[in-house]
C-alpha positions as CSV (number, residue, x, y, z in Angstrom):
1,Q,-9.9,-90.3,26.3
2,V,-13.0,-88.4,25.9
3,Q,-15.6,-89.5,23.6
4,L,-19.2,-87.1,22.6
5,V,-21.9,-88.9,22.0
6,E,-24.9,-86.9,20.2
7,S,-28.6,-88.0,19.5
8,G,-31.8,-86.8,18.6
9,G,-31.3,-85.4,15.7
10,G,-33.8,-86.1,12.5
11,L,-36.6,-85.2,10.5
12,V,-39.4,-82.3,11.5
13,Q,-41.5,-80.1,10.2
14,A,-42.0,-76.1,10.3
15,G,-42.7,-75.0,13.7
16,G,-42.0,-78.5,15.3
17,S,-39.5,-79.6,18.6
18,L,-36.8,-81.3,18.2
19,T,-34.1,-82.0,21.3
20,L,-30.9,-83.1,20.0
21,S,-28.5,-84.5,23.2
22,C,-24.7,-85.1,23.9
23,A,-23.4,-87.2,26.6
24,A,-19.7,-86.7,27.1
25,S,-17.6,-89.3,29.0
26,G,-13.8,-89.8,29.9
27,G,-12.1,-91.0,33.1
28,G,-10.3,-88.6,35.1
29,F,-11.8,-85.4,33.6
30,S,-14.7,-83.0,34.3
31,F,-16.3,-81.2,31.6
32,N,-16.5,-77.2,31.9
33,T,-18.0,-75.2,28.8
34,M,-20.6,-77.4,26.5
35,G,-22.4,-76.3,24.0
36,W,-23.9,-76.5,20.7
37,Y,-23.0,-75.7,16.8
38,R,-23.5,-76.5,13.3
39,Q,-22.4,-76.2,9.9
40,T,-23.7,-76.3,6.8
41,A,-21.5,-77.8,3.6
42,G,-18.8,-75.5,3.1
43,M,-20.3,-72.6,5.3
44,Q,-18.3,-71.8,8.9
45,R,-20.1,-73.0,12.0
46,E,-21.0,-71.3,13.8
47,L,-22.2,-71.5,17.1
48,V,-25.6,-72.2,18.3
49,A,-25.6,-71.8,22.1
50,T,-23.3,-72.8,24.8
51,I,-23.5,-73.6,28.6
52,T,-21.3,-72.9,31.2
53,S,-20.7,-76.0,34.1
54,G,-21.9,-72.7,36.3
55,G,-25.4,-73.1,33.9
56,R,-25.3,-70.1,32.3
57,T,-25.4,-69.8,29.2
58,N,-25.2,-67.7,25.4
59,Y,-27.3,-67.9,22.5
60,A,-26.9,-67.4,18.8
61,D,-29.3,-64.2,18.2
62,R,-31.1,-66.3,15.6
63,V,-32.5,-68.5,17.9
64,K,-32.9,-67.1,20.8
65,G,-36.2,-66.7,22.2
66,R,-36.5,-70.3,20.3
67,F,-34.1,-72.6,21.3
68,T,-32.8,-73.4,25.0
69,I,-29.7,-74.8,26.3
70,S,-29.0,-76.9,29.6
71,R,-26.9,-80.0,31.0
72,D,-27.3,-82.4,33.5
73,N,-23.7,-82.3,35.1
74,A,-24.5,-85.7,37.3
75,K,-24.7,-87.6,33.7
76,N,-22.1,-85.2,31.9
77,T,-24.7,-84.3,29.4
78,V,-26.2,-81.0,27.5
79,Y,-29.2,-81.4,25.8
80,L,-30.6,-78.1,22.9
81,L,-34.6,-78.1,22.8
82,M,-35.2,-76.5,19.7
83,N,-38.7,-75.2,19.2
84,S,-40.5,-73.7,16.3
85,L,-37.7,-74.6,13.6
86,K,-37.5,-73.2,10.4
87,P,-36.1,-74.8,7.7
88,E,-33.2,-72.6,7.6
89,D,-32.3,-74.4,11.0
90,T,-31.7,-77.6,9.0
91,T,-28.1,-78.3,8.3
92,V,-25.1,-80.5,10.9
93,Y,-24.8,-80.5,14.7
94,F,-22.4,-80.7,16.3
95,C,-21.7,-81.0,19.8
96,N,-18.4,-79.8,22.1
97,A,-16.9,-80.3,25.9
98,E,-14.7,-78.6,27.0
99,A,-12.8,-81.3,29.1
100,Q,-10.3,-80.7,32.0
101,R,-7.6,-82.7,33.5
102,G,-5.2,-80.7,36.1
103,P,-4.0,-78.1,34.3
104,Y,-4.7,-79.6,30.7
105,R,-7.7,-78.4,28.7
106,Y,-8.8,-80.0,25.2
107,L,-11.5,-79.1,23.5
108,Y,-13.5,-82.2,21.7
109,W,-16.5,-82.7,18.7
110,G,-19.3,-85.1,18.7
111,Q,-20.2,-86.6,15.1
112,G,-22.8,-84.4,14.9
113,A,-26.1,-84.9,14.1
114,Q,-28.5,-84.2,11.3
115,V,-31.8,-82.1,11.8
116,T,-33.9,-81.5,8.6
117,V,-36.5,-78.9,9.0
118,S,-39.6,-79.2,6.3
119,S,-41.3,-76.2,5.1
């Protein structure tokens, strides 16, 4: 079974920075694309950023230039460095990973990390 454990959320002032981490574990699985999404209550979950196992990244327009996604393949961990945070970045952030074992691929989600940006 795969588990994604997130950490690093919290409260920060506008203009500040936070780093989210997500550690994936699961015997026999490799992890392909990993990423971060966010969701506000009553809204659809939206893409923040993704990164492939080869390091190719993709960002939502609203976070480009402010957020940086990275990963440590040896630790199966993905990070999200969030700079120049704005109050509108306040929401719950979810880690996402595509796990593969043999020919089979599965999508997993973390439990969510609250990020609150005060003005």
